[in-house]
C-alpha positions as CSV (number, residue, x, y, z in Angstrom):
1,M,0.0,0.0,0.0
2,S,1.4,3.4,-1.0
3,R,1.8,6.1,1.7
4,Y,1.9,9.8,1.2
5,T,5.4,11.1,2.1
6,G,5.1,14.8,1.0
7,P,4.4,17.9,3.1
8,V,1.5,17.4,5.5
9,C,0.8,21.0,6.5
10,R,-1.1,21.3,3.2
11,F,-3.7,18.9,4.7
12,C,-4.4,21.4,7.6
13,R,-4.7,24.2,5.1
14,R,-7.0,22.2,2.9
15,E,-9.3,21.3,5.8
16,G,-9.1,24.7,7.4
17,T,-8.1,23.4,10.8
18,K,-5.1,22.0,12.8
19,L,-4.8,18.3,12.4
20,F,-1.7,18.0,14.6
21,L,0.3,16.0,12.1
22,K,3.8,17.4,12.9
23,G,4.1,17.2,16.7
24,S,5.6,20.3,18.4
25,R,5.6,22.4,15.2
26,C,1.8,22.4,15.4
27,F,2.0,24.3,18.7
28,S,4.6,26.8,17.5
29,Q,4.4,30.0,15.5
30,K,5.7,28.1,12.5
31,C,2.4,26.3,12.1
32,S,0.7,27.5,9.0
33,M,-2.7,27.6,10.8
34,E,-1.5,30.1,13.4
35,E,-3.5,33.3,13.8
36,G,-2.4,36.0,11.4
37,R,-0.8,33.7,8.8
38,N,-3.8,33.7,6.6
39,P,-3.5,30.1,5.3
40,V,-4.6,29.4,1.8
41,P,-5.8,26.0,0.6
42,P,-3.4,24.2,-1.7
43,G,-3.7,25.7,-5.2
44,G,-6.2,28.4,-4.0
45,Q,-3.8,31.3,-4.4
46,R,-2.6,30.2,-7.8
47,F,-5.9,29.3,-9.4
48,G,-8.3,31.3,-7.3
49,R,-10.4,28.4,-6.3
50,R,-13.6,28.9,-4.3
51,R,-14.8,26.4,-1.8
52,T,-18.2,25.1,-2.5
53,S,-20.7,24.5,0.3
54,S,-22.8,21.7,-1.2
55,D,-23.8,18.8,1.1
56,Y,-21.6,16.5,-0.8
57,N,-18.6,18.7,-0.4
58,Q,-19.1,19.0,3.4
59,Q,-19.4,15.3,3.7
60,L,-16.3,14.7,1.6
61,R,-14.2,17.2,3.6
62,E,-15.3,15.7,6.9
63,K,-14.3,12.2,5.7
64,Q,-11.0,13.5,4.4
65,K,-10.3,15.3,7.7
66,A,-10.9,12.1,9.7
67,K,-8.7,10.1,7.4
68,R,-5.9,12.5,7.7
69,I,-6.2,12.8,11.5
70,Y,-5.8,9.1,11.9
71,G,-3.3,8.7,9.0
72,L,-5.3,6.2,7.0
73,G,-5.7,5.5,3.3
74,E,-9.1,5.4,1.6
75,R,-9.4,1.6,1.5
76,Q,-8.4,1.2,5.1
77,F,-10.7,3.9,6.3
78,K,-13.6,2.5,4.3
79,N,-13.0,-0.9,5.8
80,Y,-13.3,0.7,9.3
81,Y,-16.6,2.2,8.2
82,R,-18.0,-1.1,6.9
83,A,-17.0,-2.9,10.1
84,A,-18.8,-0.1,12.1
85,S,-21.9,-0.3,10.0
86,Q,-22.2,-4.1,10.7
87,R,-22.1,-3.7,14.5
88,K,-25.0,-2.9,16.8
89,G,-25.3,0.8,17.8
90,V,-24.8,4.1,16.1
91,T,-22.5,3.7,13.1
92,G,-20.7,6.9,13.7
93,D,-19.9,6.1,17.3
94,Q,-18.8,2.6,16.3
95,L,-16.5,4.1,13.7
96,I,-14.7,6.4,16.1
97,E,-14.4,3.6,18.7
98,N,-12.7,1.4,16.1
99,L,-10.3,4.2,15.2
100,E,-9.5,5.0,18.8
101,R,-8.8,1.4,19.6
102,R,-5.8,1.4,17.2
103,L,-2.5,0.8,19.0
104,D,-0.7,3.7,17.3
105,N,-3.5,6.0,18.3
106,A,-3.4,4.9,21.9
107,V,0.4,5.4,22.0
108,Y,-0.1,8.9,20.8
109,R,-2.9,9.6,23.3
110,M,-0.7,8.4,26.1
111,G,2.0,10.8,25.2
112,F,4.6,8.3,24.2
113,A,4.8,10.1,20.8
114,V,4.3,13.7,19.7
115,S,2.2,12.8,16.7
116,R,0.4,9.8,15.2
117,P,2.9,9.4,12.4
118,Q,5.7,9.1,15.0
119,A,3.5,6.7,17.1
120,R,3.0,4.5,14.1
121,Q,6.8,4.5,13.4
122,L,7.6,3.6,17.1
123,V,5.1,0.7,17.0
124,N,6.4,-0.6,13.7
125,H,9.9,-0.6,15.1
126,G,8.8,-2.8,18.0
127,H,9.1,-0.4,21.0
128,F,6.0,-1.5,22.8
129,L,4.5,-4.5,24.7
130,V,0.8,-5.1,24.9
131,N,-0.1,-7.1,28.0
132,G,3.5,-8.1,28.2
133,R,3.7,-9.4,24.6
134,P,5.6,-7.5,21.8
135,V,3.3,-6.0,19.2
136,D,4.5,-4.2,16.1
137,I,1.3,-3.7,14.2
138,A,0.0,-0.2,14.3
139,S,-3.6,-1.2,13.5
140,Y,-3.7,-3.7,16.4
141,R,-7.1,-3.4,18.0
142,L,-7.0,-2.8,21.8
143,K,-9.5,-4.3,24.2
144,D,-10.8,-2.8,27.4
145,G,-8.1,-3.1,30.1
146,D,-5.2,-3.7,27.8
147,T,-1.8,-2.5,29.1
148,I,0.7,-0.8,26.9
149,E,4.3,-0.3,28.0
150,V,7.6,0.6,26.5
151,K,10.0,-2.4,26.3
152,P,12.5,-2.3,29.1
153,Q,15.5,-2.3,26.7
154,N,14.0,0.7,24.8
155,R,13.2,3.0,27.7
156,K,16.4,5.0,27.3
157,A,15.6,5.8,23.6
158,A,15.4,9.5,22.7
159,P,11.6,9.7,22.2
160,F,11.0,8.6,25.9
161,Q,13.6,10.7,27.7
162,E,11.2,13.5,28.5
163,V,8.1,11.3,28.9
164,V,9.3,9.8,32.2
165,N,9.2,13.4,33.7
166,L,5.4,13.8,33.0
167,K,2.8,13.4,35.7
168,P,-0.4,11.3,35.4
169,E,-2.6,14.4,35.4
170,D,-0.8,15.5,32.2
171,C,-2.8,12.9,30.4
172,T,-6.3,14.5,30.0
173,Y,-8.1,11.5,28.4
174,P,-10.5,9.9,30.9
175,W,-10.4,6.5,29.1
176,I,-6.6,6.2,29.7
177,E,-4.7,5.5,32.9
178,I,-1.0,6.2,32.8
179,D,2.1,5.8,34.9
180,Y,4.9,7.8,33.2
181,S,7.5,6.8,35.7
182,K,7.1,3.2,34.5
183,L,6.3,4.2,30.8
184,R,3.1,2.1,31.1
185,G,-0.5,2.9,30.4
186,T,-3.9,1.2,30.4
187,F,-6.6,1.5,27.8
188,K,-9.6,1.4,30.2
189,H,-12.4,1.7,27.7
190,A,-13.4,3.2,24.4
191,P,-14.0,7.0,24.5
192,Q,-17.5,8.4,24.4
193,R,-18.8,11.0,22.0
194,G,-17.7,14.5,23.0
195,Q,-14.5,13.3,24.7
196,F,-12.2,13.6,21.7
197,D,-9.8,16.6,21.1
198,H,-10.9,16.7,17.5
199,Q,-14.6,17.3,16.9
200,I,-15.3,15.1,13.9
201,Q,-18.9,15.3,12.6
202,V,-19.3,11.6,12.1
203,N,-22.8,12.0,10.9
204,L,-21.4,13.6,7.7
205,I,-19.1,10.7,7.2
206,V,-22.0,8.2,7.5
207,E,-24.0,10.3,5.0
208,F,-21.1,10.3,2.6
209,Y,-20.8,6.5,2.6
210,S,-24.6,6.0,2.6
211,R,-25.1,7.8,-0.7
């Protein structure tokens, strides 16, 4: 599967909001979405494009925003939607739950990585244990109560040097319990609607795939 390797700040400009794809840069004045920088959508300045406000466009943009936040391709994202639509309950809520249960997302939420792309790389390189067993699959689906920790032999690696100095209250997600001194966290349960830091309008995504 091909993966986009170009500049990612263009995604934030296209969606008109911060997607937090570049870690600490997203919190600095260098971020293209900072106030006063007047970000222009890719190609907008050159071609004078105007954003349409049709229902289809709104649905498409919301779907694209969610894909980019979680770092997924179209086929992979659509598979998550199909799985959500086949489960009991509200499809949109099931979709977000499936995405939040990804191992790379949990590693990012716990603060072990500054962005989801970095979290995915750390997982793929085998830095973590899940319930004491090594897992190097970024899409691994976590269950309630699963414990994630950095491998003992990797705890002195550069990405984790500052993490050990954090306090449990620095993690603001109520569905996660964390002990930074041991570089260990617990995925207690799937988050509920309204608890995410990104307000994704999942109803628009459902409408897009239900056309």
